[in-house]
SEVO-761744 format. One record per residue (C-alpha): x, y, z. Coordinates in Angstrom, 3 decimals, always signed. Each point is the difference from the previous one (the first is absolute). Layout:
<recs>
<xx->X; yy->Y; zz->Z>
...
</recs>
This chain:
<recs>
<xx->-2.690; yy->+8.645; zz->+1.850>
<xx->-0.794; yy->-3.672; zz->+0.226>
<xx->+1.833; yy->-1.922; zz->-2.711>
<xx->+0.402; yy->-3.542; zz->-1.273>
<xx->+3.042; yy->-1.391; zz->-1.756>
<xx->+0.121; yy->-3.197; zz->-2.027>
<xx->+3.243; yy->-1.964; zz->+0.331>
<xx->+1.859; yy->-1.913; zz->-2.706>
<xx->-1.311; yy->-3.246; zz->+1.487>
<xx->-3.583; yy->+1.341; zz->-0.149>
<xx->-0.581; yy->+0.817; zz->+3.675>
<xx->-1.773; yy->+3.188; zz->+1.097>
<xx->+1.386; yy->+2.330; zz->+2.673>
<xx->-2.154; yy->+2.717; zz->+1.607>
<xx->+1.385; yy->+3.048; zz->+1.814>
<xx->-0.466; yy->+3.692; zz->+0.766>
<xx->+2.205; yy->+2.982; zz->-0.774>
<xx->-0.039; yy->+3.713; zz->-0.733>
<xx->+1.946; yy->-0.509; zz->-3.263>
<xx->-0.725; yy->-3.145; zz->-2.010>
<xx->+2.865; yy->+0.309; zz->-2.522>
<xx->+2.598; yy->+0.621; zz->+2.727>
<xx->-1.281; yy->-2.947; zz->+2.006>
<xx->+0.007; yy->-2.280; zz->-3.056>
<xx->+3.622; yy->+0.952; zz->-0.659>
<xx->+0.894; yy->-0.769; zz->+3.620>
<xx->-1.549; yy->-3.440; zz->-0.397>
<xx->+1.847; yy->-0.551; zz->-3.307>
<xx->+3.429; yy->+0.993; zz->+1.334>
<xx->-0.408; yy->-1.578; zz->+3.431>
<xx->+1.051; yy->+3.258; zz->+1.678>
<xx->-2.776; yy->+0.645; zz->+2.493>
<xx->-2.398; yy->-2.407; zz->-1.704>
<xx->-2.078; yy->-2.714; zz->+1.639>
<xx->+1.606; yy->-3.360; zz->+0.857>
<xx->-2.767; yy->-1.656; zz->-2.042>
<xx->+1.822; yy->+1.002; zz->-3.199>
<xx->+3.243; yy->-1.799; zz->+0.840>
<xx->-1.401; yy->-3.232; zz->-1.396>
<xx->-2.696; yy->+1.576; zz->-2.166>
<xx->+1.487; yy->+2.665; zz->-2.307>
<xx->-2.502; yy->+2.775; zz->-0.819>
<xx->-1.184; yy->+0.191; zz->-3.607>
<xx->-2.625; yy->+2.751; zz->-0.261>
<xx->-2.402; yy->+2.254; zz->+1.887>
<xx->-3.468; yy->-1.382; zz->-0.689>
<xx->-2.208; yy->+2.115; zz->+2.276>
<xx->+0.074; yy->+3.404; zz->+1.693>
<xx->-2.634; yy->+1.957; zz->+1.863>
<xx->+0.421; yy->+3.318; zz->+1.777>
<xx->-1.498; yy->+0.667; zz->+3.453>
<xx->-0.433; yy->+3.168; zz->+2.028>
<xx->+2.304; yy->-1.136; zz->+2.824>
<xx->+2.196; yy->-2.833; zz->+1.253>
<xx->-2.627; yy->-1.328; zz->+2.403>
<xx->-2.570; yy->-0.576; zz->-2.740>
<xx->+2.675; yy->-1.491; zz->-2.289>
<xx->+1.142; yy->-2.392; zz->+2.749>
<xx->-3.539; yy->-1.234; zz->+0.533>
<xx->-0.427; yy->-0.612; zz->-3.727>
<xx->+3.377; yy->-1.762; zz->-0.184>
<xx->-1.116; yy->-2.335; zz->+2.794>
<xx->-3.332; yy->-0.639; zz->-1.733>
<xx->+1.719; yy->-0.835; zz->-3.296>
<xx->+2.463; yy->-2.337; zz->+1.714>
<xx->-2.966; yy->-2.014; zz->+1.323>
<xx->-1.348; yy->-0.580; zz->-3.523>
<xx->+0.552; yy->-3.171; zz->-1.984>
<xx->+2.147; yy->+0.151; zz->-3.110>
<xx->-3.117; yy->-0.133; zz->-2.186>
<xx->-1.526; yy->+2.941; zz->+1.908>
<xx->+3.236; yy->+1.989; zz->-0.364>
<xx->+0.044; yy->-0.688; zz->-3.744>
<xx->-3.610; yy->+1.197; zz->-0.232>
<xx->+0.942; yy->+3.226; zz->+1.837>
<xx->+2.942; yy->+0.527; zz->-2.368>
<xx->-2.129; yy->-0.588; zz->-3.107>
<xx->-2.612; yy->+2.526; zz->+1.208>
<xx->+2.685; yy->+2.695; zz->+0.105>
<xx->+1.237; yy->-0.597; zz->-3.566>
</recs>
């Protein structure tokens, strides 16, 4: 999965995982979560998309990280 999380201070984090809920909980508790969340507490999962393998997911994660905030918001709104 590629996923995006919105933080309490309205930033967007993008990552990949095999289990979105588990990964979100790791970010929330700080146990195994990304350093990004130390100063930006996670609020909610705002985007998920499943891929056939890690390689394809990693490429999509990289592509999304290159997008502007407006482009990311457009991607999120298309999923909802």
